[in-house]
C-alpha positions in Angstrom: 0.0 -0.1 -0.1 2.5 2.1 1.0 4.3 1.9 -2.4 1.5 2.6 -4.5 1.1 5.5 -2.2 4.5 6.9 -2.6 4.3 6.1 -6.5 1.1 7.6 -7.6 1.8 10.6 -5.0 5.0 11.4 -6.6 3.5 11.2 -10.0 0.6 14.1 -8.6 3.4 16.1 -7.6 5.1 15.6 -10.7 2.1 16.6 -13.1 1.2 19.8 -10.6 4.7 21.3 -10.9 4.7 20.2 -14.7 1.7 22.0 -15.1 2.5 24.5 -13.0 5.9 25.6 -14.6 4.6 24.6 -18.1 1.8 27.8 -17.3 4.5 29.9 -16.1 7.2 29.2 -18.9 4.9 29.8 -21.6 3.6 33.2 -20.1 7.3 34.5 -19.7 8.1 33.5 -23.1 4.6 34.6 -24.7 5.5 38.2 -22.8 2.7 38.3 -20.9 2.3 41.6 -19.2 2.7 40.1 -15.7 6.1 38.6 -16.3 7.5 41.6 -18.4 6.5 43.4 -15.5 8.2 41.3 -12.8 11.1 41.0 -14.7 11.2 44.8 -15.3 10.6 44.8 -11.2 13.9 42.5 -10.7 16.1 44.8 -13.2 17.8 42.2 -14.9 16.6 43.0 -18.2 14.0 41.0 -20.9 16.7 38.2 -21.7 16.3 36.5 -18.4 12.5 36.4 -18.6 13.5 34.6 -21.9 15.9 32.3 -20.1 13.7 31.4 -17.3 11.0 30.5 -19.3 13.3 28.3 -21.1 14.2 26.8 -18.4 10.8 26.4 -16.8 9.1 24.6 -20.1 12.5 22.5 -21.0 12.7 20.9 -17.0 9.2 20.6 -16.6 8.9 18.5 -19.4 12.3 16.6 -18.2 9.6 16.0 -15.0 8.4 13.5 -16.9 11.8 11.7 -19.0 13.1 8.4 -17.0 16.4 8.5 -15.6 16.6 12.1 -16.0 13.8 13.4 -13.5 16.0 14.4 -10.9 18.1 16.7 -12.8 14.4 18.6 -14.4 13.5 19.0 -10.8 16.9 20.1 -9.3 17.2 22.6 -12.0 13.5 23.9 -10.9 14.4 23.6 -7.7 17.2 26.3 -8.1 14.9 28.4 -10.0 12.5 28.7 -7.3 15.3 29.6 -4.8 16.4 32.4 -7.1 12.9 33.1 -7.3 12.1 33.6 -3.3 15.8 35.4 -3.0 14.2 37.8 -5.8 11.1 38.4 -4.0 12.9 38.7 -0.5 15.1 41.6 -1.8 13.1 43.1 -4.7 9.9 42.1 -5.2 8.7 41.8 -1.2 7.6 39.1 0.6 3.8 39.0 0.3 3.9 37.7 -3.1 6.7 34.5 -2.6 4.5 32.0 -1.4 4.0 30.3 -4.5 8.0 30.4 -5.1 8.5 28.2 -1.9 5.5 25.9 -2.1 6.8 24.6 -6.1 10.6 24.8 -4.3 9.3 22.6 -1.8 7.7 20.3 -4.5 10.2 20.2 -6.9 12.8 19.4 -3.6 10.8 16.0 -3.0 10.6 15.2 -6.6 14.5 15.7 -6.6 15.1 13.4 -3.9 12.4 11.1 -4.7 15.3 10.8 -7.9 18.3 11.3 -5.8 19.7 7.6 -7.2 19.9 9.6 -10.5 22.3 12.0 -9.0 25.9 11.9 -9.3 28.0 11.4 -6.2 30.5 14.1 -6.2 33.6 12.9 -5.5 33.1 9.3 -6.3 36.2 7.4 -7.4 35.8 4.0 -8.9 37.9 1.0 -8.5 36.8 -1.4 -11.1 
């Protein structure tokens, strides 16, 4: 029972994150007024909106590719850490909850697929 709960719970988290990041990424790439305004307020330029949108769309897709889901989830987690920091430093903390929640969801997905990540500094005696 626990195995099915974990399996389908993880799938539900991937679907939720995938849809959220696909929508947000496409909105950034399409130049939605709110996204343009947000990146203007951050002050790093609209090129960064395109980069962030491409990362979100690409990584959302990677969440469903066997063997590399951890990489997509980790990339999204790092992206949400950056978004949270942007809220704290520039945008204001009253709107950072979605970034925190999505960051936690993608961190859980990364952890669930941690066996896909290389061990840094590991050596092979084979």
